[in-house]
C-alpha positions in Angstrom: -54.0 -36.0 139.8 -53.4 -32.5 138.7 -53.8 -31.6 135.1 -50.8 -31.7 132.9 -49.2 -28.6 131.6 -47.6 -28.2 128.2 -44.3 -27.6 130.0 -44.5 -31.2 131.4 -44.1 -32.6 127.9 -41.3 -30.2 126.9 -38.7 -31.8 124.7 -35.4 -32.9 126.1 -32.6 -32.1 123.7 -30.9 -35.5 123.0 -27.8 -36.1 121.0 -28.4 -38.2 117.9 -25.8 -40.7 119.1 -28.1 -41.4 122.1 -29.7 -44.3 120.3 -26.3 -45.7 119.5 -25.2 -45.4 123.1 -26.9 -48.6 124.3 -23.8 -50.7 123.8 -20.9 -50.8 126.1 -18.1 -53.2 126.7 -20.4 -55.4 128.9 -23.1 -55.9 126.4 -24.0 -59.2 124.9 -22.5 -58.2 121.6 -19.1 -57.4 122.9 -16.8 -60.3 122.0 -14.5 -60.9 124.9 -11.1 -62.3 124.2 -11.4 -61.2 120.6 -9.1 -58.2 119.9 -11.3 -55.7 118.1 -10.9 -52.1 117.7 -13.4 -49.8 119.3 -14.3 -48.5 115.9 -15.0 -52.0 114.6 -17.1 -52.9 117.6 -19.1 -49.6 117.2 -19.6 -50.4 113.4 -21.0 -53.8 114.3 -23.2 -52.4 116.9 -24.6 -49.6 114.5 -25.3 -52.3 111.9 -27.3 -54.4 114.3 -29.1 -51.4 115.6 -29.9 -50.3 112.0 -31.2 -53.8 111.4 -33.4 -53.9 114.5 -34.8 -50.4 113.7 -35.9 -51.6 110.3 -37.2 -55.1 111.4 -38.2 -55.0 115.2 -40.2 -51.8 115.5 -43.8 -51.0 114.4 -44.1 -48.9 111.2 -45.1 -45.7 113.2 -42.1 -46.2 115.6 -39.9 -46.6 112.6 -41.3 -43.3 111.2 -40.8 -41.4 114.4 -37.2 -42.8 115.0 -36.4 -42.1 111.4 -37.5 -38.4 111.7 -35.7 -38.1 115.0 -32.4 -39.4 113.5 -32.7 -36.9 110.7 -32.6 -34.2 113.4 -36.3 -33.3 113.6 -37.7 -32.2 117.1 -40.8 -33.9 118.6 -42.9 -30.9 117.7 -41.9 -31.1 114.1 -42.4 -34.9 113.9 -45.9 -34.2 115.4 -46.7 -31.7 112.8 -45.6 -34.0 109.9 -47.5 -37.0 111.2 -50.5 -35.0 112.3 -50.6 -36.2 115.9 -49.9 -34.6 119.3 -46.3 -34.1 120.5 -47.1 -36.4 123.4 -47.9 -39.3 121.0 -44.6 -38.8 119.3 -42.8 -38.8 122.7 -44.7 -42.2 123.5 -43.7 -43.8 120.2 -40.1 -42.6 120.7 -39.9 -43.9 124.3 -41.4 -47.2 123.5 -39.1 -47.7 120.5 -36.1 -46.9 122.6 -37.2 -49.3 125.4 -37.8 -52.0 122.8 -34.3 -51.5 121.2 -32.7 -51.3 124.7 -34.4 -54.7 125.6 -33.4 -56.3 122.2 -29.8 -55.1 122.2 -29.2 -56.0 125.8 -30.3 -59.6 125.2 
């Protein structure tokens, strides 16, 4: 396996709403047959997502996601936490996977 270059770990700019984009009309939280406005459904989803971020993630995953949602880049978060950028990326990816799995069930 060839050695990794720093460019292999370059950040991908992602909109802050990315974490809120897991839901769609086919999700388990979408109430079929109940007339709800899209705004109300999104508010309900955001509320559940906030709860799961606070209660379902490890403390370090919460830190990383919290900084990420405040607009920090992976490199900045890595400097704040005193870890490598790759470690921040791993925490972020695992947290997103965990939240996707929870929110989809």
